[in-house]
N, C-alpha and C positions, 0 to 999 in steps of 0.2 A: 603095824610092824613095818620097819624100814628094811629094805634089802638093796643090793647093788647089782646093776646089770650094765652091759655095754650100751652106749647110746644108740648104736646101730640096730639094737633089738627093739627099740621103742616104736610103737605103732601110733601114728598121728590121728587126730580127729579134726584136722583142719588142712586146707589145701595150700595155703601160702604162709609166708613169714613176712612181717613188716620190716623193711630195710632199716628204717630209723631205729626201731626197737632193737634190732640185731646189732646195729652199730653201738648203741648204748651198752648192751650187754658185753660186747667184745671189749669196749674201752674200760670196763670195770674189772676186767680180769686182773687178778693180783699174783699171777705166776702159774707155773705148770700144775700146781696142786689145788687150783681153784675148785671150790665145791659148787656145783650147779643145782643141787637139789636140797631137800627131797622134792622130786617131781611127782605130782599126783597121777595115779593110774586107776582105772576101773575096768572090771571084766565084763565084756559083752560077748555072748555066745562062745565062751571058753577062751577068748583071746583078751589080753590085757592091752589097753589103750591109754595114751596120755589124755587127761582131761583138761590140762592147762600146762603151761611151761614149755610150749613148743619152741619158742625162741631160745630159751636156755638149753633145751635138748639139742637143737641144731648147732648152737655155739659150741657145746661140748663135742659134738661130732666133728665140727670144723677144726677144732683145736687139737684133735687127736686124743681127747680124754678117754682113758680106757674103760672106766665105769662111772656111773652116776647113781645116786641114791634115788629110790622110788618109794612111794608110800601109798597104800590103798586109800582112795578118796571115799571115805566112809559116809560122808554126807551128801554125795552127789545126787542120789535119788530123791532126797528130801528137798534139795535146794534148786535143782535144775530139771528140765524136761528131758528124760531119757530118750524119748522119741526123736527129739532134735539131734541128740548125739548119734543115734542110730542112722539118721539121715545123713549126717556129716560123714560117718564112716562109709556109707554107700557112695557118697560123692568121691571120697578118697579112693576107694576101690576102683570106681569107674575111671578115675583119672590116673591110676597107677601110682598113687601116693600111699604106699603101704609101710614105709619105714622113714625114719627121720632123715636119712640120707637122700630121700626123694625130694626134699626141699631144694636141692641143688637146682638152680634155674627157676625157682619158684619164689624168689625173694622180690617183693614189690615195693615201690615207693609208697609212702603213706596214703596218698589220695587214691592210688590204684588199689591198694590193699583194702581200703574202706569200700570202694566201689565193687570190687570183685569178691570180697569175702564177707565183710561185716554186713553189707546191704543184703547179700544173698542169705545170710543167716537170719537177718531180721525178717525178710519175706517168708522164709520157711517157718520161723517161729509164729508169725501171724497166721499162716495157713494151718499149721498144726494146732494152734489155739482155737481155730474155728472148727476143727474136725470133731 
């Protein structure tokens, strides 16, 4: 089921946004009525979080888009490690990244994004896989 919510209400599961990817999304905008979704969400402990589409969500926020479409990520538990998502949520909470608007000042160059975010996730996935 798809619904619409303000992008400012979206809760992230990542700490940073890749600047190059954000630039690509912003260049592809086709006007004020651009559709950024549906963005996948999943419920953890009674709260709904983005599971993907963080760059599109931040672009929607930056461009003043009033609402975005979201859709429940029905296959997340079967396709991905929920423990890793929970760890990412803890990292976000610890860093004060609790809404898409909190990506302001957290847009990184691709190499820095890979080092600070993707490598961190890979290390956590390996550790959780060993648990």
